[in-house]
C-alpha positions as CSV (number, residue, x, y, z in Angstrom):
1,M,-1.3,25.5,-21.2
2,A,-3.2,28.5,-22.3
3,D,-7.0,28.6,-22.3
4,G,-7.2,25.1,-20.9
5,L,-5.7,23.5,-24.0
6,D,-2.8,21.2,-23.7
7,N,-0.1,20.6,-26.4
8,L,-2.4,18.2,-28.2
9,G,-5.1,20.9,-28.6
10,M,-7.5,19.1,-26.3
11,A,-9.2,20.7,-23.3
12,S,-8.3,19.3,-19.9
13,P,-10.7,19.7,-17.0
14,Q,-10.2,23.1,-15.5
15,S,-12.5,22.7,-12.5
16,A,-14.3,19.9,-10.6
17,L,-17.5,20.5,-12.6
18,D,-15.9,20.6,-16.1
19,F,-17.6,17.6,-17.6
20,A,-16.5,18.5,-21.2
21,G,-12.9,18.4,-20.0
22,I,-13.5,15.0,-18.4
23,G,-14.9,13.7,-21.7
24,A,-11.9,15.0,-23.5
25,L,-9.7,13.2,-21.1
26,R,-11.4,10.0,-21.8
27,G,-10.8,10.5,-25.5
28,K,-7.2,11.4,-24.8
29,A,-6.7,8.2,-22.8
30,Q,-7.6,6.2,-25.9
31,Q,-5.0,8.1,-28.0
32,R,-2.2,8.7,-25.6
33,A,-2.2,6.7,-22.5
34,D,0.8,8.4,-20.9
35,K,-0.6,11.9,-20.9
36,A,-4.0,10.7,-19.7
37,T,-2.3,8.8,-16.9
38,R,-0.8,12.0,-15.6
39,E,-4.0,13.9,-15.7
40,T,-6.0,11.1,-14.1
41,A,-3.5,10.9,-11.3
42,T,-3.8,14.7,-10.9
43,Q,-7.6,14.3,-10.6
44,F,-7.1,11.5,-8.0
45,E,-4.8,13.9,-6.0
46,A,-7.6,16.5,-6.2
47,M,-10.1,14.0,-4.8
48,F,-7.7,13.1,-2.1
49,I,-7.2,16.7,-1.1
50,Q,-10.9,17.4,-1.2
51,E,-11.6,14.5,1.2
52,M,-8.8,15.7,3.4
53,L,-10.2,19.2,3.6
54,K,-13.7,17.8,4.3
55,S,-12.3,15.8,7.2
56,M,-10.4,18.8,8.5
57,R,-13.6,21.0,8.4
58,A,-15.6,18.3,10.2
59,T,-13.3,18.6,13.2
60,V,-14.0,22.4,13.6
61,E,-16.9,23.3,15.9
62,K,-19.4,25.4,14.1
63,N,-21.1,28.5,15.5
64,D,-24.9,28.4,15.3
65,L,-25.1,32.1,14.5
66,L,-22.9,32.0,11.4
67,S,-23.8,28.5,10.0
68,S,-26.3,28.0,7.3
69,D,-27.0,25.6,4.5
70,A,-25.8,28.2,2.0
71,A,-22.5,28.6,3.9
72,D,-22.0,24.8,4.0
73,T,-22.6,24.6,0.2
74,F,-20.2,27.5,-0.4
75,E,-17.5,25.7,1.7
76,Q,-18.0,22.5,-0.2
77,M,-17.7,24.3,-3.6
78,Y,-14.7,26.2,-2.4
79,D,-13.0,23.1,-1.1
80,R,-13.6,21.3,-4.5
81,E,-12.1,24.1,-6.5
82,L,-9.2,24.6,-4.0
83,S,-8.4,20.9,-4.3
84,V,-8.3,21.0,-8.1
85,Q,-6.0,24.0,-8.1
86,L,-3.7,22.5,-5.4
87,A,-3.5,19.2,-7.4
88,K,-2.5,21.1,-10.6
89,R,0.4,22.5,-8.7
90,N,1.4,19.0,-7.5
91,T,1.3,20.2,-3.9
92,L,1.4,16.8,-2.2
93,G,3.1,14.7,-4.9
94,I,0.5,12.0,-4.8
95,A,0.0,12.2,-8.6
96,D,3.8,11.4,-9.1
97,V,3.5,8.3,-6.9
98,V,0.4,7.1,-8.8
99,V,2.0,7.7,-12.2
100,K,5.2,5.7,-11.1
101,A,3.1,2.9,-9.8
102,V,1.0,2.7,-13.0
103,E,4.1,2.8,-15.2
104,R,5.8,0.1,-13.0
105,N,2.7,-2.2,-13.3
106,N,2.4,-1.6,-17.0
107,A,6.1,-2.1,-17.8
108,Q,6.9,-5.1,-19.9
109,G,9.0,-7.8,-18.3
110,P,12.5,-8.7,-19.5
111,A,12.9,-9.8,-23.1
112,F,14.9,-12.9,-22.1
113,K,13.9,-16.0,-20.2
114,A,16.0,-17.1,-17.3
115,K,17.2,-20.6,-17.6
116,A,17.9,-22.5,-14.4
117,E,21.3,-24.2,-14.3
118,P,22.2,-27.1,-12.0
119,M,24.4,-26.2,-9.1
120,P,27.7,-28.1,-8.9
121,L,28.1,-30.4,-6.0
122,N,31.0,-30.0,-3.5
123,R,32.7,-33.3,-4.0
124,S,35.5,-32.6,-1.6
125,A,33.4,-32.7,1.5
126,E,33.4,-36.0,3.3
127,S,30.2,-37.5,4.5
128,M,29.7,-38.7,8.1
129,A,29.8,-42.5,8.6
130,I,26.8,-44.1,10.3
131,Q,27.7,-46.6,12.9
132,R,25.2,-49.5,12.7
133,D,26.9,-51.7,15.2
134,A,26.7,-49.2,18.1
135,L,24.2,-50.0,20.9
136,P,21.4,-47.5,21.5
137,M,22.3,-45.1,24.2
138,K,20.3,-45.4,27.4
139,L,18.5,-42.3,28.5
140,M,19.0,-41.3,32.1
141,R,17.5,-38.6,34.2
142,P,20.0,-36.1,35.5
143,E,20.5,-36.4,39.2
144,K,19.5,-32.8,40.0
145,F,16.0,-33.6,38.7
146,N,15.5,-36.5,41.0
147,L,13.6,-34.9,43.8
148,A,12.3,-36.6,46.9
149,P,8.5,-36.4,47.2
150,R,7.1,-34.0,49.8
151,P,5.7,-35.5,52.9
152,G,1.9,-35.9,52.5
153,A,2.0,-35.5,48.7
154,M,0.1,-37.8,46.5
155,T,2.2,-40.3,44.5
156,S,1.4,-41.7,41.1
157,K,-0.1,-44.8,42.8
158,G,-2.7,-42.6,44.5
159,S,-1.5,-43.0,48.1
160,A,-0.1,-40.4,50.4
161,E,3.4,-40.8,51.7
């Protein structure tokens, strides 16, 4: 890309403040969505890098002698331009991930419709017979759980033994 023109002859945003390039990107998105998706993902990566730089700078303790509003403004402008240039180089690869996700979400489903087919039953297995004549089994407490009550403990009748 020479002079900020891509292969379609349209200007792409060259800096964070290039509003004409952003307008051209909007027009390009209406004509060729795949090219606009890549550039939009690159701009998203630039915004991500800018926020990362902003958070990193917030952790550094500032010296009162060297800090001023002008220096803060310059740092913000520098971070904005640095983030745009780093995103153009695809430094972190976030744009690639965004483009793949958009393409995956916009992909058309399969051209065929799956038809459910009934599963064959296994006729060779024998079923269990239910014995209707059998008497119900009596439940009994295992002997090891039958404990003698402690002396002086309350029983279920409310009296002490």
